[in-house]
C-alpha positions in Angstrom: -40.9 -0.9 -7.5 -38.9 2.3 -7.8 -40.6 5.7 -7.5 -39.3 9.2 -8.2 -39.4 12.3 -6.0 -42.8 13.5 -7.1 -44.4 10.3 -6.1 -42.5 10.3 -2.7 -43.8 13.8 -2.1 -47.3 12.7 -3.0 -47.2 9.6 -0.7 -45.7 11.5 2.3 -47.1 15.0 1.9 -43.5 16.3 2.5 -41.7 18.9 0.5 -38.5 18.2 -1.4 -36.4 20.1 1.1 -38.0 18.2 4.1 -37.3 14.9 2.4 -33.7 15.6 1.9 -33.4 17.2 5.4 -34.8 14.0 6.9 -32.4 11.9 4.9 -29.5 14.0 6.2 -30.8 13.4 9.8 -31.1 9.7 9.1 -34.9 9.6 9.7 -36.1 9.0 6.2 -35.3 6.2 3.7 -32.3 7.0 1.4 -32.6 7.2 -2.3 -31.0 4.8 -4.8 -28.8 6.4 -7.4 -29.9 5.4 -10.9 -27.5 7.5 -12.9 -25.4 10.6 -12.9 -28.5 12.8 -12.3 -31.3 10.4 -11.4 -32.4 8.9 -8.1 -35.5 7.0 -7.0 -36.7 5.3 -3.8 -38.1 1.9 -3.1 -41.8 2.2 -2.8 -41.8 -0.4 0.0 -39.3 1.8 2.0 -41.6 4.8 1.7 -44.7 2.8 2.6 -42.9 1.4 5.7 -41.9 4.9 6.7 -45.5 6.2 6.4 -46.8 3.1 8.3 -44.2 3.7 11.1 -45.5 7.3 11.5 -49.1 6.0 11.7 -48.1 3.4 14.2 -46.3 6.0 16.3 -49.4 8.2 16.3 -51.6 5.3 17.3 -49.3 4.2 20.1 -49.3 7.8 21.4 -53.1 8.0 21.2 -53.4 4.6 23.0 -51.0 5.8 25.7 -52.9 9.0 26.1 -56.2 7.2 26.3 -54.8 4.7 28.8 -53.5 7.5 31.0 -56.9 9.2 30.9 -58.6 6.0 31.9 -56.1 5.6 34.7 -56.7 9.2 35.9 -60.5 8.5 36.0 -60.1 5.3 37.9 -57.8 6.9 40.5 -60.5 9.5 41.3 -63.2 6.9 41.9 
């Protein structure tokens, strides 16, 4: 399913300028040109991007938790 910018903003909580800046940096899914002045994104691409952010956060939290447990075990 194709979604327009407003829906992308709603799904990601990013501003228009942030979305296009991230696209320029290669860290956000690129849009599909539909016409001379119309673009949209694949909803699945945006969902995958959001999930990757959640997974990265969870991995960081897991690593932080593991390090804290390791620190506690070393003191015992």
